N, C-alpha and C positions, 0 to 999 in steps of 0.2 A: 748607482743610487736609485731607489724606488720610493715614490711618495704616494700617500693615500689620496683618494678622490677628494676628500674634504680639504686637505692641505693644498692640493692643486688649485681648486676653485678659490681658496683664500688668497693664494699668490696671484691668481688671475685678477681678482678684485683689486688687490693692492696696486698691481701694475697698471690697472685701468684708470686709477685716480691720481697716481704719481707720475709726472712727466719723466720719461726715460731718455737720456741723451747718450746715444751709443755711436761709436766710431769704429769703422772697419779698417784695419791695415792688412795688406796682403802682399805676397810675393810668391810667384810660382804656384805650387799646389796648396800653400798654407794661407789661411785667413784667420786673423784674430779679431773677434768682435768684442769691443771693450765698452763696458758700461761706465761712463764718466761720473755718474752719481755715486756709485758704490765702489768704484775702483776694481770691479771684477771683470773677468774675461772668459770667453769660450773659444778654444781653438778648433778650427775646421780644416778638413783635408779634402782637396778636390779629387773625388773618387773616380769621376768620369769626365775626362777633358771634353769629349764630344757633346755631352748633354749639359755640362756645367754643374753637375750634381756634387754638392758638398756633404760630408758627414761630420758630425761633431766627434772630437777625439776624447772629450771629457763630458760629464753629465751636463746636458744642455738646459733642462727645464728650470734649474735653479743654480746659476753659476756661483752663488755664494757658498755652495757646499765644497768648493775648492778653496782652501784657506791658507793664507800666509800668517803665521803666528810668530810673534817676537816676545822673548822673555828678557826682562831687564831686572836684575837683582831679585828674582823670584816673582816679579809681577808680570802677568801674561797679557798681551794685547793682540787681538785679532784684527788685522787690517780690514777695514770696511764695516767693522762691528764695534767701533768705539768712538766716542765723541772727542776723545783726547787728541786724535789725529785728524787733520784736514787733508784733503787729497786734491791733486790736479793731474790732468793728463796732457801730455805734449807729444806731437809727432816729431820724429827724428829722421835724419837721412837713412838710417838703417832699419827703422820701424817705428817704435813709439815707447813712451815711458810713463809710468804712474809714480808720482812723488807724494809721499805721506810725510806730514810735518807735525811735530809736537814741540813742547818746550825743551824736551830732552833729546829727541832723536829726529833725524831726517832719514826716511826709508825710501829708497828708489828701486822700482822694478823696471829694468830696461829690457825691452823685447827686441830681438832681431831675428833674421831668418837665416837658415842654414840648409845646405843640401847634403844628403848622404853620399857616400863614395860612389854609388852606382847611379845616381840621379843627375839628369841634366837641368832639372828645375828644383827650386827650393821645396823640400818636403819635410822640413823640420824647423824648430825654433829654439832660441836660446833665451833664458831668463837670467839676467844678471841682477842679483839682489845686493844692494849696497846699504849698509847701516852706518850712519855717521853719528857719532856722539857729539851733539852740539851743546851739551851741558858743561858746567864747570867741574864736574866730578868724574872720577873713574867708575865705570860700570861693568858688570859682567853681563854680556849680551849673547843670547842664543837665537837660532832661527829654526823654525820647523815649517815644512810645507806639506799640507795634506791635499792629495790629488784624488778627486772623486771619479774613479774609473767606472766604466759600465760595459765596455765592449765584450769582456769575457764573462759577464754575469749569466749568460744563458748556457754556459758550459760547466761541466764538472771541474775542469781546470780553469780557474779564473786568471791565472798568470802563468807565463812560461819564462824560463830563464835562459841565458845564452848557453848554459851547460846542457840544455835539453830537459832539465828538471821541471816538473809541473808543481804549481802551488795550488793545492786544493783545500787548504785550511790555513789557519793563522801561522805566520812564520816571521822571522826577523833575522837580520845580519848585522853584526857589529865588527866583523873581520871576515877575511876571505870573501869579499864582496863579489857578486856576479858582475860581469861587464855591463849587462843591461837586463831589463825585464820587459815583458810584452803583455799588454792586455789585448788578447788576440780576438780576431773576428773572422767568422766563416762566411759572413753575408755581404762582404764588401770586397772591392778590388784590392785595396790595401789590406794587409794581413793583420792590422791592429795598430795600437798605440805603443810606441817604443820609448822607454825612458832609460837614458844612459846613467850609469852609476859611476863609472870611472872611464878615463880616456884623456887625450890631450886637451888641456884647458878646462876640464870639468872638475868641480870641487867634490871630492869624495865625502859623503856624509859620515857622521859618527855612527849612525844606525839607520837602517831602513826597516819598515814594519809593514807587513801585509795583514789586514784585519778587516772586520766589519766597520763600515764607515761611521756609524753612530758611536760605537765603542771607542774608536780612535778619536773622534771629535770631542767626546766628553772627557777624555783623559789623555790628551795628546802628549804631554810632557812627562807623564809617569806611567806609561802603558806597560802592563805585564802580559806577555804573549803566552798563550796556552796552545801548543801545537795540536792538541786534540780537538780544539774548538773550530767549528766551521764559520762561514760568513753570515750566518743567521743571527738575528737578535729579536726573538719573538716577544711581543706581538708587533714590534715596530717595523721590522724589515726582514726580507728573505733574499738570500744570495746578493747582499749589498756590500760589495768589497771596495776597498780603497787602499792606497799606499801612502805612507808618510816618510819623508826624508827629514831626519833630525840632525841638526848641527849644534852640538853641545855649547853651552855658554863659555866664552873666553873673555879675558880682561881687555877692555877697550878704554884707552886713556881719553881724556877730554880732547875734542877736535881731531880724533882719530877715526878710522873707518874699518869696517869688516865687510868682505865681499864673498859671496858664493855664486857659482855659475851652475845652472841646471839646464840640461838639454833633453828635448823630447821631439818626437815626430812620427810620421807614418812608418810602419815597419815593412821593409822589403828585403829581408835577409841581407842587410847591409849595416853600416854603423855611421855615427856622426862624430865629428870633431868640433871642439869649441875653441881651437887654438887661434882662429882669426881674431884680429882686434875688433872690439865692438864699436870703436870709434871710426872704423873704416867706412867710407861712403858707400861701399858695396858695388861700385861700378866695375871694379876689376873682377869680382865674383860673377857679376852678370855677364861680362864679356866672356868669361870662361864657360859659363853655361851655354851661351848662344853659340859659341864656336864648337862646342862638343855635343850639341844636340844631335842625336842620330835621326836621320831621315828614313822613314819607312816607305819605300816605293810602292808597297801594296796597300797603303792606307794614307793617301794624300790628305784626307780630312783631318786625321789626328795630327799629322805633321804641321799643317797650317794652324790648327788651334794651339799647338804647343808654341809656335812662333808668335801667335797673337798674345799669348800670356807674356812672352819675353818683351814684346812691344809695350804692353801695359806697364810692366815693371820698369822699363826704360823711361817711359813718360813720367812715372812717379819720381824717379831719380832726378830727372831734369827739372821737374817742379821744385824739388827740394833744393837743387843747386841754385835756382832762380831766386830763392828766398835769401840767399847769402852769396851772390855771384863773385864777390871779391876773394872768397876763399876757395874757388874752383881752380884746380891746377891745370896746366897745359896737358899733362899726361892724362887726366880724366877726360878732357875734351877730345883728345885723340882716340881714347877708347870708345867714346860715344860714336865718333865718326866710323870706327871700325865695326862696331855693332850694327850701325845702320847699313854699312856696305855689305856685311854678311847677310843681313835680312833681305836686302835688295837683290842679291844674287839668288837667294832662295826663291824669291817672288818670281824671278825669271824662269827658274826650274819648274815651279808649279804651273805657270802659264803654258809651258811646253808639253805638259803631260796630257 
């Protein structure tokens, strides 16, 4: 996403007079900065553990350009851009959630953290979108998610697919889906933003679309792809690409729900799974990460900083447990003790180097 100078200064003025309440939730290499007023978020990746440098994985200057859109019997609602829905943010043991409520629907975006198969720290995140029909009527409800990517916009190939194919112009899939797509980067340690399309626990969309952001935003539910068309929309934007995941409307009875699971993260020639339960406290996963963190004898500083991230994650988990101590199991307490013991042993190794 690219914006003009005039629009940028307009946004800057608005943000200077409207109080912004943001909350950061993080684990491992992933941080989600959530605007509680608008219900928007920006995901960040810890690109350099030693310096603490984060890079945004989606367009950062205007988080509202990443859009969750709900269609209810041909009426379209954009979360964060409609007065029909009120929103609240809550922290959870696994991360956090945004809850949107109207007289007809309750929409929940539940965020939790994941690690790819090759990572010892969380390097991805899961979005579980649940639509609950709280009306007395049966409705046909669909979900569309427009992600405003930017990492690949300085290259001819804006997206790469798991097959090795490059996406240099508009494209779409409604069958024979790739396993994942990548908005690639050459200027960062991480190779780009990876979005999973299929895999354990992941909801396969009805369609995915690669196109210019503004074109997609203006006609998200009825977009016609022209494969000969690039990512420009003159005079508004140049090389401004985005991806949309479309989940076609289905019949939802009164007091029934529909759920889709979306997974994204830093790309490191690996893949993510969403098969873990989102209600899990996460302490077992954290134990696995701590136990399997590889120590680099040639770079003690990096190893120490990696363990410090694990300690920070552990403290957050313990804080969450203290909010509801009666539901903490003996097994979870034992895992905490084992994590602390593992980190203590590492501390001794560091002192002896």
